C-alpha positions in Angstrom: 59.7 27.9 -25.4 61.0 29.5 -22.3 59.0 29.1 -19.1 59.3 30.5 -15.6 58.5 27.7 -13.0 57.7 29.1 -9.6 57.0 26.9 -6.7 55.5 27.7 -3.3 56.4 24.7 -1.2 55.4 23.8 2.4 58.9 22.5 3.1 62.4 23.5 1.9 63.0 22.4 -1.8 65.8 20.2 -0.6 63.2 18.0 1.1 61.6 17.2 -2.3 64.2 14.8 -3.7 62.6 14.3 -7.1 61.7 17.9 -7.9 65.1 18.8 -9.3 65.1 15.7 -11.5 61.7 16.6 -12.8 62.8 20.1 -13.7 65.7 18.6 -15.6 63.5 16.0 -17.3 61.0 18.5 -18.7 63.6 20.9 -20.1 66.4 20.9 -22.6 68.0 23.5 -20.3 67.2 25.1 -17.0 68.6 27.6 -14.6 67.7 27.6 -10.9 67.3 31.3 -10.2 66.7 30.5 -6.5 65.6 27.6 -4.4 62.0 27.6 -5.8 62.2 29.5 -9.1 63.6 28.2 -12.4 63.8 29.3 -16.0 63.2 26.3 -18.1 63.6 25.9 -21.9 61.3 23.1 -23.0 59.5 21.8 -26.0 56.7 20.5 -23.7 53.4 22.3 -23.1 52.8 24.1 -19.8 50.2 21.4 -18.9 52.8 18.7 -19.4 55.3 20.5 -17.3 52.8 21.2 -14.5 51.6 17.6 -14.5 55.2 16.3 -14.3 56.1 18.7 -11.4 52.8 18.0 -9.7 53.8 14.4 -9.2 56.9 15.5 -7.2 55.3 18.0 -4.8 52.7 17.8 -2.1 49.0 18.4 -2.7 49.0 21.7 -0.8 52.1 23.0 -2.7 51.9 25.3 -5.7 53.7 25.1 -9.0 53.2 27.9 -11.6 54.4 27.4 -15.1 54.4 30.6 -17.1 55.6 31.3 -20.6 58.3 33.9 -20.7 59.7 36.1 -23.5 63.2 37.4 -22.9 63.2 39.4 -26.1 62.2 42.6 -24.4 63.5 41.6 -21.0 66.3 43.4 -19.2 68.4 42.3 -16.2 71.1 43.7 -14.0 74.6 42.5 -14.3 74.8 38.8 -13.5 78.4 38.9 -12.4 78.6 35.8 -10.1 75.8 34.1 -12.0 77.9 33.0 -15.0 75.6 30.1 -15.9 72.5 32.3 -15.7 74.1 34.9 -17.9 74.8 32.3 -20.6 71.4 30.7 -20.2 69.6 34.0 -20.7 71.8 35.0 -23.7 71.2 31.6 -25.3 67.5 31.8 -24.7 67.4 35.3 -26.2 69.3 34.2 -29.3 67.0 31.2 -29.8 64.0 33.4 -29.3 65.2 35.8 -32.0 66.0 33.0 -34.5 63.1 32.3 -36.9 61.6 28.9 -36.6 62.0 26.7 -39.6 
């Protein structure tokens, strides 16, 4: 499943040393769209992802974990974002492949 993980942090993301590792741990693949937004492919539930990330941020911070479907999504050219382009194309192909 593909998720959008959006954080509203009280401090810069770089000051949360375990957040990046937690994002990597919950997903089989991820793409940091910007400092506080990631697309994450994961076989975990939104609750599991939220709980894992919640342990790495402050009590007053916010983490949203939202399921995403890229099947009907569209995006502009990703020119300089080569990894992001590959990530989205891979997620789209996996979404369109029937589960066994």
